[in-house]
N, C-alpha and C positions, 0 to 999 in steps of 0.2 A: 234478266230475261235470257233464256237459253237460245243460242244460235243453232238450231237444228231443224230437220224436216218435221219433227213432232210439233213444232210451234204452229204449223199450219192449221192444226185442229184445236187450238186454244181459242178463247174468245177474242183475244187481240189478233190472232192469226186470221180469224174469219173476218174481222174488221178490215185488216190489211188487204185481204183478197177482194172484199167488197169495193175498196178504193181502187184496186187494180182494174176491176171490171168496168168501172165508170171512167177511169182516167183521172178525174177530179170529182170530189164528192163533199157535200156539206154534212154536218152532224145529223140533220134531219133526214137527209137522203140515206145515210148509212143505217140509221135506226129503222127506217121504213123497210129497207132491203132485207135486214136481218130479223125484223120483228122484235126488237129490243127497245129499251128506253134510251132517251138521249143522254141521261145521266151515266148509264153504263158505257155508252160510246165514249163520252168525254173522259172517263177514267182510263180506258185503254188507249185512247189517243195520246194521252199524256205519256204513257209508257212507250208508245211507238215513237213519239217525238224525242224522248230521252235516248232512244236507241238509234236515232238518225234514220229511221225507216220511212218516215214521211216528212213532208214539208207543208207548211201552212201558208196560205195566201189570203189577204184580206180582200173582200169583194164588196163593192157598193152597187146596190141596185135600187133605182128610184129614190124616193125620199126617206125610206126606212133606215134603220140602223145597219151599219156594215156587218158582214159576217165572214167567217173563214171557210175556205174550201181546202181540202187536203189531197195531196197526191203522193204516190210512192216514189222513193228515191232508189238509187242503185243499191243501197244498203239492204233494201227489202229483199232482194234476191237471196242474200246470205241467210235471212231468217226463214225463208220458205223452202229452200232446197239444201240437200247435202252438196258440198262443193269439193270435188277432188280435182279442181281445175288446174292447179299448178303442176301436179304430177302428170295429168293427161297432156297438158301443153308440151311438157318436156318429152314425153314419149312420142307424140306426133312429130315434133321437131327432129327428134333423133331418127325416126323412120325416114323422113324426107331427106335429111342430110346424108344418111348412109345409102339409101336406095333410090331416091328421087321421088318427085311428086306422083308419078304413075303408080309406084309401089304403095304410096299412102292411100291413093284412091282404092286400090285393091284391098288393102287392109280394112278400110272403113266399110267397103261393101261386105266383106266377110263378117265384120263386127255387127253391121246392120242385120244381116241374116241371122246371126246368133241371137241378137236382141229380139227379133221377131219370133224366133223359135221359143225363146224364154217366156215371152208374153202370150204366146198363142193359147195356152190353156185358159188364161184369164179372159181372153177375148171370146173364145169359143165355148165357154163353160155353160152358157145359158140354156142351150138345148142341143139335142142330138140331131144329126142330119143337116140339111141345108139351113143356113141362117139368112135372114134378110139383112140388108145393109144397116137398117135401123138398129138391129140387135147388136151388130158389131160396133157401130158408132157409140151406142150407149155404154157398152163394155169398155171401149177405149177411153171414153170420158171418165169412167170410174177409175181406170188405171192411171190416167193423168192426175186425178185428184190424189191418189195414193202416192204418186211421185212428187207431190207438192206443187203441181203446175195449175195455176188458175186458168180456167178455160170456159168457153161457152159455145154452144152449137146453134146453128140456124138452118132450117130446112129451106131449100131452094127448088126451082122447077126441075133441075136435073141432078140433084144430090143434096149436098150440105156445104155450109161454110163453117169451118172450125176456127175460132179465134183463141189464141193462147197468149196469156199475159204473164210473162216469166217463163224461163226455159231452164230445164235441168242441166243443160250444157252451155249456158250463155257465156260463162267466163272463159270457155274454150273457143266457142264459136266466134267471139270477137277477133280472134287471131287466125282462125281457119274456118272459112265458111263451108268447107266440105262437110262439116258436122251437120249443117242444116240439110244438106242433101241426104245424108245418112238417115236423119229422122224422117224425111219424106219417104224414103225407100222402106223404112220400117212400117210406116202407116200404110203404104201401098200394099205390102205383103199381108198385113193383118186385116185390113178392111176389104181386100180383094177388089179394089176399085181404083180408078185413076185419081191421083192426088197431086195437086200443083201448089207450090208455095207462091202466093200472089202478093204478099206483103210481109216485110221482115223488120223486126225491131232494130236490127243493125243498120237499117237505112233511115232511122229516126222516127219510125212509126210507133204508135202506141202499143202495138202487139204484133205477133206473127199470125197471118191469116192463111189458111189452107183451103183450097177448093177441092171438094171430094165429089167426083162425078160417078154416079151409079153405072156399073157395067154388069152385063149378064155374066154369070159364072159359067165357066167352061164345063161342058158335059163330057164325062169320061167315055172313052170308046169312040 
């Protein structure tokens, strides 16, 4: 099984993403979520277990036969995203050592701006003129999927809650949380709305949650 971002769009990759979304999932739940047979799920679960991407836990409910539920391991991250973590960690450490933590913050702000500029065409391609927040959020969700990030979105009274399960920068962020702030700033620029990180996987949570608050766009002039 190849360890690359392309894996995310294979049948086994879709099963792994379904498990990530639930946190823990049974074979029947995965099959129902993906609209496939339980036999197909079992086949790919065997491959994922052989790659140490998932773990199985026996569950007993009532008087029936016990069954297994599956959850993603840290190894799953390597399957779903490209990882240039080692090189990036060294670069960040070098900047901090040579120029100090303030310089690192400046560098990451600049990188975040470049990332936002790079992704802007993808997020704004849907229509000309003013875009609704819903359009930008939908485009951002598509972009996350292409980056290999499993995510789901929920509408709230004042905007959205975005839940990400897996992070393209996770292996770097574990050593420098400034990366999390950089990602938040990228989202703020592209969605043109307030974005707040309310829950982080680095704190032991199931995923990272971002609150997106709808704001009126500035009028020129």
